[in-house]
N, CA, C and O of each residue as an XYZ file, in Angstrom:
432
protein
N     -14.132     -2.664     -7.898
C     -13.689     -3.418     -9.314
C     -12.268     -3.558     -9.360
O     -11.552     -2.582     -9.135
N     -11.758     -4.769     -9.652
C     -10.476     -5.181     -9.670
C      -9.568     -4.397    -10.725
O     -10.028     -4.041    -11.810
N      -8.313     -4.163    -10.357
C      -7.379     -3.452    -11.222
C      -7.039     -4.538    -12.351
O      -6.807     -5.733    -12.166
N      -7.066     -3.785    -13.655
C      -6.758     -4.847    -14.743
C      -5.441     -5.607    -14.525
O      -5.377     -6.762    -14.945
N      -4.374     -5.050    -13.897
C      -3.104     -5.567    -13.689
C      -3.259     -6.783    -12.810
O      -2.649     -7.829    -13.028
N      -4.107     -6.605    -11.798
C      -4.433     -7.535    -10.647
C      -5.181     -8.696    -11.339
O      -4.947     -9.870    -11.055
N      -6.127     -8.301    -12.296
C      -6.883     -9.551    -12.966
C      -6.176    -10.307    -13.862
O      -6.535    -11.423    -14.238
N      -4.890     -9.572    -14.321
C      -4.215    -10.351    -15.389
C      -3.198    -11.333    -14.749
O      -2.602    -12.179    -15.415
N      -3.030    -11.155    -13.337
C      -2.182    -11.940    -12.626
C      -2.994    -13.289    -12.279
O      -2.456    -14.392    -12.184
N      -4.198    -13.069    -12.127
C      -5.042    -14.280    -11.969
C      -5.197    -15.140    -13.011
O      -5.809    -16.184    -12.785
N      -4.740    -14.910    -14.202
C      -4.980    -15.613    -15.452
C      -3.917    -16.843    -15.112
O      -2.821    -16.681    -14.574
N      -4.446    -18.028    -15.518
C      -3.815    -19.340    -15.386
C      -3.836    -20.014    -14.003
O      -3.154    -21.005    -13.738
N      -4.719    -19.368    -13.088
C      -4.962    -19.878    -11.768
C      -6.458    -20.618    -11.879
O      -7.407    -20.153    -12.510
N      -6.461    -21.856    -11.137
C      -7.805    -22.525    -11.381
C      -8.920    -21.596    -10.608
O      -8.642    -20.552    -10.019
N     -10.141    -22.130    -10.711
C     -11.249    -21.459     -9.945
C     -11.123    -21.262     -8.491
O     -11.441    -20.258     -7.853
N     -10.568    -22.456     -8.021
C     -10.308    -22.567     -6.558
C      -9.161    -21.721     -5.992
O      -9.081    -21.186     -4.886
N      -8.259    -21.727     -7.049
C      -6.889    -20.866     -6.698
C      -7.216    -19.149     -6.869
O      -6.594    -18.268     -6.275
N      -8.344    -18.934     -7.829
C      -8.632    -17.429     -7.824
C      -9.543    -17.110     -6.623
O      -9.536    -15.959     -6.186
N     -10.259    -17.969     -6.108
C     -10.957    -17.762     -4.861
C     -10.018    -17.519     -3.800
O     -10.135    -16.504     -3.114
N      -8.918    -18.516     -3.558
C      -8.023    -18.227     -2.575
C      -7.081    -16.843     -2.812
O      -6.665    -16.133     -1.896
N      -6.882    -16.661     -4.010
C      -6.125    -15.346     -4.362
C      -6.909    -14.169     -3.870
O      -6.442    -13.332     -3.098
N      -8.157    -14.144     -4.369
C      -9.225    -12.782     -4.140
C      -9.362    -12.697     -2.621
O      -9.422    -11.591     -2.084
N      -9.414    -13.842     -1.901
C      -9.694    -13.741     -0.423
C      -8.524    -13.171      0.086
O      -8.630    -12.227      0.868
N      -7.307    -13.642     -0.269
C      -6.227    -13.277      0.471
C      -5.764    -11.829      0.102
O      -5.174    -11.227      1.000
N      -5.926    -11.254     -0.955
C      -5.639    -10.094     -1.823
C      -6.688     -9.125     -1.137
O      -6.182     -8.100     -0.680
N      -7.835     -9.240     -1.007
C      -8.692     -8.492     -0.342
C      -8.562     -8.183      1.108
O      -8.941     -7.141      1.644
N      -7.918     -9.318      1.756
C      -7.669     -8.982      3.181
C      -6.288     -8.191      3.470
O      -6.030     -7.684      4.562
N      -5.453     -8.157      2.367
C      -4.104     -7.656      2.374
C      -3.997     -6.043      1.842
O      -3.262     -5.153      2.270
N      -4.834     -6.005      0.934
C      -4.702     -4.627      0.096
C      -4.737     -3.481      0.857
O      -5.336     -3.386      1.929
N      -4.144     -2.662      0.354
C      -4.366     -1.110      0.949
C      -5.360     -0.383      0.222
O      -5.528     -0.600     -0.978
N      -6.050      0.485      0.868
C      -7.094      1.199      0.253
C      -6.549      2.715     -0.054
O      -6.153      3.465      0.837
N      -6.583      3.016     -1.289
C      -5.902      4.286     -1.762
C      -6.797      5.582     -1.056
O      -6.230      6.607     -0.679
N      -8.103      5.399     -0.950
C      -8.764      6.500     -0.356
C      -8.409      6.703      1.132
O      -8.325      7.875      1.500
N      -8.198      5.778      1.999
C      -7.730      5.689      3.438
C      -6.349      6.274      3.171
O      -6.106      7.287      3.827
N      -5.464      5.884      2.409
C      -4.148      6.468      2.167
C      -4.072      7.892      1.956
O      -3.199      8.544      2.529
N      -4.860      8.402      1.227
C      -5.049     10.020      0.966
C      -5.361     10.688      2.147
O      -4.692     11.649      2.526
N      -6.647     10.115      2.967
C      -7.089     10.777      3.984
C      -6.041     10.622      5.065
O      -5.898     11.617      5.775
N      -5.315      9.622      5.320
C      -4.221      9.739      6.362
C      -3.135     10.629      5.843
O      -2.557     11.305      6.693
N      -2.808     10.733      4.762
C      -1.810     11.669      4.227
C      -2.211     13.188      4.605
O      -1.443     13.990      5.138
N      -3.441     13.419      4.265
C      -3.990     14.851      4.458
C      -4.099     15.070      5.978
O      -3.701     16.167      6.369
N      -4.611     14.140      6.979
C      -4.870     14.542      8.181
C      -3.835     14.294      8.992
O      -3.676     15.160      9.853
N      -2.861     13.144      9.012
C      -2.001     12.826      9.866
C      -0.462     12.809      9.184
O       0.548     12.608      9.859
N      -0.451     13.030      7.869
C       0.816     12.973      7.073
C       1.879     13.697      7.720
O       3.012     13.215      7.717
N       1.634     14.842      8.295
C       2.726     15.465      8.986
C       3.401     14.782      9.931
O       4.432     15.312     10.345
N       3.018     13.533     10.467
C       3.722     12.740     11.393
C       3.924     11.508     10.746
O       4.393     10.614     11.451
N       3.693     11.267      9.631
C       4.152     10.170      8.712
C       3.334      8.883      8.824
O       3.769      7.756      8.588
N       1.970      9.226      9.252
C       1.111      7.931      9.553
C       0.850      7.038      8.164
O       0.756      5.813      8.081
N       0.769      7.960      7.177
C       0.623      7.245      5.690
C       1.651      6.396      5.508
O       1.401      5.296      5.016
N       2.960      6.728      5.855
C       4.123      5.891      5.574
C       4.181      4.550      6.361
O       4.702      3.509      5.960
N       3.549      4.757      7.565
C       3.360      3.531      8.407
C       2.263      2.692      7.832
O       2.337      1.468      7.950
N       1.272      3.237      7.232
C       0.184      2.480      6.453
C       0.557      1.810      5.415
O      -0.085      0.794      5.148
N       1.491      2.131      4.709
C       2.082      1.576      3.666
C       3.138      0.328      3.946
O       3.432     -0.578      3.166
N       3.620      0.553      5.296
C       4.488     -0.537      5.736
C       5.869     -0.035      5.675
O       6.824     -0.790      5.862
N       6.014      1.309      5.401
C       7.171      1.874      5.364
C       7.602      2.511      6.657
O       7.577      3.728      6.838
N       8.027      1.565      7.611
C       8.405      1.879      9.005
C       9.574      3.029      9.134
O       9.422      3.987      9.892
N      10.667      2.868      8.387
C      11.566      3.715      8.421
C      11.406      5.159      7.911
O      11.827      6.193      8.430
N      10.686      4.991      6.754
C      10.135      6.362      6.320
C       9.255      7.304      7.192
O       9.363      8.520      7.352
N       8.232      6.306      7.787
C       7.358      6.876      8.741
C       8.119      7.429      9.921
O       7.759      8.527     10.346
N       9.191      6.769     10.540
C       9.980      7.313     11.579
C      10.839      8.551     11.266
O      11.097      9.468     12.046
N      11.241      8.417      9.978
C      11.867      9.711      9.546
C      11.126     10.984      9.436
O      11.654     12.039      9.785
N       9.895     10.929      8.955
C       8.963     11.918      8.764
C       8.648     12.488     10.132
O       8.599     13.694     10.376
N       8.421     11.430     11.073
C       7.932     11.764     12.496
C       9.066     12.547     13.063
O       8.836     13.597     13.664
N      10.335     12.075     12.900
C      11.634     12.603     13.622
C      11.779     14.041     13.033
O      11.943     14.999     13.788
N      11.717     14.187     11.656
C      12.083     15.444     11.206
C      10.928     16.733     11.372
O      11.138     17.942     11.456
N       9.694     16.008     11.383
C       8.510     16.816     11.804
C       8.668     17.315     13.199
O       8.670     18.531     13.392
N       8.799     16.491     14.173
C       9.021     17.006     15.616
C      10.291     17.904     15.759
O      10.167     18.831     16.560
N      11.331     17.802     15.204
C      12.576     18.680     15.390
C      12.485     19.953     14.542
O      13.281     20.890     14.600
N      11.463     19.869     13.787
C      11.253     21.337     13.001
C      10.052     21.811     13.115
O       9.499     22.368     12.167
N       9.434     21.640     14.396
C       8.047     22.128     14.902
C       6.961     21.853     13.718
O       6.184     22.720     13.319
N       7.018     20.522     13.212
C       6.033     19.945     12.099
C       5.993     20.690     10.862
O       5.053     20.492     10.092
N       7.014     21.628     10.539
C       7.096     22.306      9.197
C       7.460     21.368      8.142
O       6.916     21.277      7.041
N       8.444     20.674      8.594
C       8.953     19.661      7.487
C       7.983     18.637      7.293
O       7.741     18.264      6.145
N       7.310     18.060      8.416
C       6.235     17.068      8.101
C       5.079     17.610      7.419
O       4.500     16.787      6.711
N       4.582     18.789      7.445
C       3.493     19.475      6.693
C       3.961     19.518      5.213
O       3.199     19.202      4.299
N       5.301     19.940      4.998
C       5.824     19.805      3.650
C       5.774     18.525      3.039
O       5.247     18.394      1.935
N       6.289     17.535      3.674
C       6.483     16.018      3.360
C       4.976     15.488      2.884
O       4.765     14.825      1.869
N       4.024     15.908      3.800
C       2.638     15.284      3.533
C       1.931     16.101      2.476
O       0.936     15.591      1.960
N       2.335     17.357      2.071
C       1.638     17.945      1.097
C       2.306     17.448     -0.158
O       1.622     17.430     -1.182
N       3.582     17.036     -0.207
C       4.286     16.475     -1.469
C       3.759     15.111     -1.590
O       3.570     14.704     -2.737
N       3.494     14.349     -0.626
C       3.210     12.838     -0.728
C       1.717     12.946     -1.172
O       1.361     12.004     -1.880
N       0.857     13.801     -0.936
C      -0.643     13.705     -1.168
C      -0.839     13.495     -2.611
O      -1.879     12.995     -3.039
N       0.233     13.901     -3.454
C       0.202     13.952     -4.937
C       0.575     12.462     -5.219
O      -0.011     12.054     -6.222
N       1.281     11.645     -4.698
C       1.819     10.533     -4.980
C       1.470      9.176     -4.361
O       1.870      8.081     -4.757
N       0.644      9.427     -3.306
C       0.243      8.360     -2.180
C      -0.664      7.323     -3.261
O      -0.325      6.139     -3.274
N      -1.480      7.633     -3.903
C      -2.464      6.643     -4.791
C      -1.591      5.723     -5.431
O      -1.688      4.508     -5.257
N      -0.546      6.377     -6.334
C       0.437      5.427     -7.106
C       1.083      4.684     -6.301
O       1.267      3.511     -6.626
N       1.545      5.136     -5.159
C       2.417      4.077     -4.322
C       1.605      2.959     -3.742
O       2.062      1.817     -3.692
N       0.429      3.259     -3.310
C      -0.610      2.156     -2.905
C      -0.847      1.351     -4.002
O      -0.847      0.138     -3.789
N      -1.054      1.748     -5.148
C      -1.236      0.827     -6.239
C      -0.232     -0.082     -6.589
O      -0.548     -1.233     -6.891
N       1.057      0.320     -6.589
C       2.407     -0.303     -6.665
C       2.443     -1.470     -5.420
O       2.831     -2.623     -5.604
N       2.019     -1.001     -4.282
C       2.228     -1.951     -3.142
C       1.203     -2.936     -3.287
O       1.494     -4.071     -2.907
N       0.068     -2.739     -3.757
C      -0.966     -3.732     -3.961
C      -0.765     -4.680     -5.101
O      -1.410     -5.726     -5.172
N       0.040     -4.359     -5.909
C       0.333     -5.123     -7.322
C       1.487     -6.121     -6.623
O       1.503     -7.320     -6.900
N       2.382     -5.567     -5.759
C       3.474     -6.277     -5.197
C       2.709     -7.512     -4.393
O       2.880     -8.720     -4.561
N       1.934     -6.931     -3.590
C       1.225     -7.984     -2.646
C       0.404     -9.079     -3.490
O       0.319    -10.241     -3.093
N      -0.094     -8.709     -4.478
C      -0.975     -9.594     -5.451
C       0.094    -10.562     -6.066
O      -0.173    -11.735     -6.326
N       1.233    -10.035     -6.266
C       2.327    -10.790     -6.891
C       2.655    -11.919     -5.870
O       2.543    -13.106     -6.178
N       3.029    -11.537     -4.751
C       3.534    -12.510     -3.753
C       2.228    -13.594     -3.522
O       2.470    -14.800     -3.460
N       1.103    -13.183     -3.423
C       0.210    -14.098     -3.071
C       0.070    -15.004     -4.206
O      -0.116    -16.192     -3.944
N       0.127    -14.640     -5.410
C       0.168    -15.555     -6.575
C       1.212    -16.558     -6.672
O       1.029    -17.721     -7.031
N       2.505    -15.952     -6.275
C       3.723    -17.054     -5.973
C       3.386    -17.841     -5.093
O       3.526    -19.035     -5.356
N       2.874    -17.486     -3.856
C       2.489    -18.499     -2.658
C       1.647    -19.621     -3.234
O       1.846    -20.807     -2.974
N       0.573    -19.110     -4.136
C      -0.484    -20.149     -4.406
C       0.253    -21.114     -5.430
O      -0.091    -22.295     -5.395
N       1.108    -20.781     -6.222
C       1.655    -21.446     -7.348
C       2.585    -22.476     -6.526
O       2.584    -23.680     -6.784
N       3.356    -21.912     -5.541
C       4.122    -23.010     -4.578
C       3.456    -24.009     -4.013
O       3.948    -25.124     -3.841
N       2.176    -23.648     -3.652
C       1.111    -24.688     -2.988
C       0.732    -25.841     -3.902
O       0.340    -26.926     -3.472
N       0.879    -25.530     -5.257
C       0.607    -26.616     -6.315
C       1.554    -27.826     -6.017
O       1.143    -28.984     -6.074
N       2.839    -27.502     -5.697
C       3.759    -28.685     -5.554
C       3.521    -29.658     -4.583
O       4.280    -30.622     -4.476
């Protein structure tokens, strides 16, 4: 089911544009379930950060995790497991907004 905020973004688009939007959105959106699984299983090395496209954050977690014998990485992943779904939802909304902006630019 489509997030209501994403559905609202589609308002004002023609049927053809909505199809383009959904196609592009579905191929670029991040899956919250996968994000949580990555955070729980490989979060201690920052894999969930890389999944979100936050390369610098991922590298920071990896670095601090390695130099502290993975203790800080484990703490970071426990902390992030509570917030990863919200971060993914925000990232998906930003992606949807960019897609809509690109579609509107193509109208010209």
